[in-house]
C-alpha positions as semicolon CSV with decimal commas, in nm:
position;residue;x (nm);y (nm);z (nm)
1;X;-2,191;1,667;3,606
2;X;-2,232;2,058;3,697
3;X;-2,034;2,134;3,424
4;X;-2,166;2,250;3,055
5;X;-2,009;2,347;2,820
6;X;-1,926;2,700;2,827
7;X;-1,725;2,925;2,601
8;X;-1,503;2,909;2,874
9;X;-1,450;2,557;2,867
10;X;-1,419;2,555;2,453
11;X;-1,161;2,819;2,524
12;X;-0,994;2,561;2,807
13;X;-1,042;2,254;2,616
14;X;-0,825;2,366;2,298
15;X;-0,622;2,544;2,516
16;X;-0,493;2,258;2,697
17;X;-0,528;1,997;2,339
18;X;-0,317;2,325;2,165
19;X;-0,037;2,320;2,467
20;X;-0,053;1,956;2,469
21;X;-0,017;1,918;2,069
22;X;0,302;2,206;2,005
23;X;0,478;2,033;2,317
24;X;0,536;1,720;2,154
25;X;0,602;1,909;1,806
26;X;0,862;2,071;1,990
27;X;1,029;1,786;2,192
28;X;1,028;1,573;1,901
29;X;1,194;1,928;1,716
30;X;1,450;1,926;1,952
31;X;1,512;1,548;1,963
32;X;1,475;1,348;1,645
33;X;1,345;1,580;1,393
34;X;0,956;1,658;1,374
35;X;0,859;1,253;1,156
36;X;0,625;1,235;0,843
37;X;0,455;1,004;0,789
38;X;0,262;0,849;0,460
39;X;-0,029;0,697;0,350
40;X;-0,091;0,339;0,438
41;X;0,244;0,400;0,625
42;X;0,440;0,365;0,298
43;X;0,710;0,556;0,171
44;X;0,617;0,549;-0,187
45;X;0,314;0,743;-0,154
46;X;0,281;1,140;-0,025
47;X;0,415;1,223;0,338
48;X;0,249;1,464;0,577
49;X;0,430;1,594;0,843
50;X;0,301;1,660;1,208
51;X;0,368;2,018;1,175
52;X;0,074;1,994;1,032
53;X;-0,167;1,884;1,339
54;X;0,018;2,189;1,562
55;X;-0,276;2,394;1,312
56;X;-0,516;2,153;1,231
57;X;-0,567;1,977;1,581
58;X;-0,705;2,238;1,749
59;X;-0,921;2,397;1,475
60;X;-1,039;2,015;1,484
61;X;-1,090;2,083;1,841
62;X;-1,239;2,430;1,837
63;X;-1,531;2,321;1,537
64;X;-1,608;1,952;1,724
65;X;-1,674;2,085;2,084
66;X;-1,871;2,378;1,858
67;X;-2,072;2,150;1,704
68;X;-2,139;1,897;2,085
69;X;-2,260;2,233;2,258
70;X;-2,457;2,283;1,899
71;X;-2,589;1,984;1,980
72;X;-2,636;2,022;2,308
73;X;-2,870;2,334;2,314
74;X;-3,086;2,248;2,022
75;X;-3,202;1,930;2,133
76;X;-3,510;1,972;2,465
77;X;-3,296;1,808;2,748
78;X;-3,139;2,227;2,756
79;X;-2,820;2,066;2,859
80;X;-2,972;1,767;3,060
81;X;-2,677;1,626;3,286
82;X;-2,755;1,290;3,145
83;X;-2,699;1,392;2,771
84;X;-2,327;1,544;2,910
85;X;-2,213;1,222;3,078
86;X;-2,260;1,067;2,729
87;X;-2,130;1,309;2,536
88;X;-1,820;1,242;2,821
89;X;-1,860;0,828;2,766
90;X;-1,880;0,907;2,422
91;X;-1,524;1,114;2,436
92;X;-1,364;0,953;2,675
93;X;-1,437;0,625;2,484
94;X;-1,308;0,638;2,172
95;X;-1,015;0,822;2,276
96;X;-0,912;0,465;2,446
97;X;-1,034;0,304;2,169
98;X;-0,828;0,525;1,955
99;X;-0,455;0,491;2,184
100;X;-0,550;0,126;2,149
101;X;-0,505;0,108;1,819
102;X;-0,208;0,286;1,790
103;X;-0,077;0,065;2,046
104;X;-0,181;-0,233;1,879
105;X;0,026;-0,057;1,547
106;X;0,278;0,011;1,703
107;X;0,399;-0,331;1,834
108;X;0,328;-0,452;1,479
109;X;-0,036;-0,577;1,548
110;X;-0,333;-0,683;1,349
111;X;-0,555;-0,628;1,651
112;X;-0,647;-0,256;1,484
113;X;-0,800;-0,432;1,192
114;X;-0,966;-0,649;1,412
115;X;-1,095;-0,347;1,567
116;X;-1,230;-0,166;1,291
117;X;-1,439;-0,426;1,165
118;X;-1,583;-0,414;1,535
119;X;-1,589;-0,050;1,511
120;X;-1,809;-0,152;1,164
121;X;-2,051;-0,377;1,356
122;X;-2,081;-0,112;1,661
123;X;-2,196;0,169;1,434
124;X;-2,522;-0,049;1,390
125;X;-2,643;-0,006;1,737
126;X;-2,394;0,308;1,884
127;X;-2,441;0,644;1,708
128;X;-2,033;0,685;1,698
129;X;-2,033;0,947;1,412
130;X;-2,041;1,232;1,633
131;X;-1,850;1,483;1,726
132;X;-1,721;1,370;2,035
133;X;-1,667;1,078;1,978
134;X;-1,484;1,192;1,602
135;X;-1,296;1,388;1,856
136;X;-1,188;1,129;2,066
137;X;-1,021;0,867;1,842
138;X;-0,833;1,138;1,676
139;X;-0,701;1,315;1,984
140;X;-0,616;0,931;2,076
141;X;-0,419;0,859;1,775
142;X;-0,272;1,210;1,754
143;X;0,054;1,124;1,913
144;X;0,092;0,821;1,723
145;X;0,033;0,914;1,393
146;X;0,047;1,269;1,384
147;X;-0,285;1,548;1,318
148;X;-0,363;1,482;0,997
149;X;-0,351;1,123;0,946
150;X;-0,659;1,054;1,270
151;X;-0,811;1,394;1,078
152;X;-0,853;1,178;0,736
153;X;-0,967;0,863;0,869
154;X;-1,164;1,011;1,106
155;X;-1,339;1,151;0,843
156;X;-1,405;0,809;0,627
157;X;-1,506;0,655;0,895
158;X;-1,773;0,885;1,034
159;X;-1,878;0,892;0,731
160;X;-1,944;0,537;0,701
161;X;-2,056;0,567;1,061
162;X;-2,300;0,809;1,008
163;X;-2,459;0,611;0,676
164;X;-2,503;0,223;0,903
165;X;-2,602;0,408;1,228
166;X;-2,911;0,676;1,028
167;X;-2,951;0,492;0,703
168;X;-2,908;0,119;0,682
169;X;-2,992;0,112;0,991
170;X;-3,336;0,288;0,986
171;X;-3,404;0,088;0,679
172;X;-3,377;-0,266;0,823
173;X;-3,526;-0,117;1,184
174;X;-3,840;-0,015;0,905
175;X;-3,837;-0,368;0,767
176;X;-3,865;-0,544;1,070
177;X;-4,142;-0,349;1,184
178;X;-4,318;-0,381;0,884
179;X;-4,283;-0,753;0,880
180;X;-4,401;-0,789;1,211
181;X;-4,683;-0,630;1,178
182;X;-4,768;-0,801;0,888
183;X;-4,764;-1,123;1,018
184;X;-4,960;-1,031;1,323
């Protein structure tokens, strides 16, 4: 993979995401109207129109691509292709995860709850709090849930996953290393 995350690539990716979001909003507007999504899927809670996603998703995309670029270039790897592949795998994998959660939610299955529990377990082993995972997750869920709800839930999950991976996992590994060194 020779691609790097240049300014031109970030602009192109953000433009594509913006075009897709606004195309979807235009389609909704001219057919059944732009939907409003309610917190926790309850009409007695506040609703959030999909129009907000037309602004929030491109801004989030630009910001997260900037964070990915900054992380790549602040490390010693200097754009190492292996690092870029890992970022691409995280983006595509979390996108597919978001699409699956959306699909199972729309058919009324209980699977999304189990998938989220699986994410909490996975967050101890893989750093899924990173920007590419958040971006993929949000983009994968945007068609079904609009732009704002995936951003809200993604932000909450990122905080939890970062605590899991950076704090709890590190503490457990520290305890394991201390107990193994004390027994030897």
